[in-house]
N, C-alpha and C positions, 0 to 999 in steps of 0.2 A: 621602603625599598621592596621592589618586586623580586620574589624568589625565582631563581633560575631553574628552569625545568631541565632535567638531564634524562638522557635515554637510559632505560633500564636494561641490564644485561639479560633479562628474560626474553628480550626481543630476538636474541641469538637463537632461541629455540624455534621461533617462527621462521627465521631465515634458514635454519638447518632443515626444517621440514620441506622447504621448497626444492631442495636438491634431489632427494629420491624421486619426487614427482617429475622433476626436469629430466632425470635419467630415463624414466619410463617413457616420457613424451618423446625424447630424442630417439629411443629405440623404436617406438611405434611409428614415428614419421619415416624412419629409415626402412623398416621391414614390414610395416603394416600389421603387426601383431605385437602383443605385450611380450616382454622377454620371458620365455619359459625357463631360462637358465639362471635367472637372478634369484638368489636365496635371500633369506632374512639378513644374513651377514652383510651382503652387498648394500642393502638399504640402510642398515645401521652405520656402515662406514661412510656412505654418502651423506647421511644425516650428520655424523660427527664432523666431517670435513666442512659442510655448510655452516654448522654451528660454530666451529672454530673460526671460520671466515667472518661470521657475524660478530663474534667476540672481538676480533681485530677491528672491524668497522666501528663498533660501539665504543671501544676504548679510545680510538682516535677521534671520534665525534665528541666524546666527553672532554677530551683534552683541548679541542678547538675552542678558541675564545670568541670568535666572531661568526656571523652567519656566512660571510664569504668563505671563511676557512672550512666551515661545515659543508658547504656546497662543494668545495674543492675536494674534500675527503670523499663525499658521496659519489661524485662524478668519477674519481679515480677508482673507487671500489666497483662501480658499474662497468667501467672500461676493462677492469681486470677480470671480471666475472666470466666472460667467454673463455679467456685463457685458463683460468682456474678450473672451469668445467672440463676443458680439454685435458688439463692435468689430471683431473679425477678419473676421466675415462681411460686415458693412457697410463695413468699411474697404477691402475689395477694390475699391471704386469709385475709391480714391485710389492704387491700386497698392502698391508695396513699403512706402511710408511709412504708408499706411493699415492694411495688414495687420499689420505688425510694430510700428510705433511707437505707434499708437493704443491697442492693448491693453496695451502696456508702460506707457504713461502711466496708464492706468486702474489697473493692478496697483500701480504705484509709489505713486500717491496713496492708494488705499484701504489697501494693506498698510502704507504709511508711517503712516497714521493708527492702524492697529492696533498698530504698533510703539510709537508715542507713548503710546497707552493702556496698553500693557504696561509701559512704563517708569514711568508714573504709579502703576499698581497695585503694581509692585515696590517703589517708594519708599514707598508708603503702608504696605505690609506690613513694611518694614524700619524704619519710624518715622522716616525722614529728612525 
């Protein structure tokens, strides 16, 4: 029997590293310079928010039984990412909770819906 490969939770670190870079890229595209007002705390919070989103993605991918369900989860996560990024940027008005928990809630809800759709598709294909 072939061993099932699962996604490691360490991938969340890589996903988390993407979001401070994305924050700088968005600022640079808007204003033509790197953000002179962003401190280390800002980058850490964006990393934590992205890593938490990555943990949500990986947890739901690991729970998905079929490839169709995994693709559904991944697509939902990708569709939620622009909204979560806006939540990170706007959530800064609420400090830690806004930057970290608001995008996590967005990812959890939308990716959870994708997970549910993936389960329905998997059951329909299995004829259950």
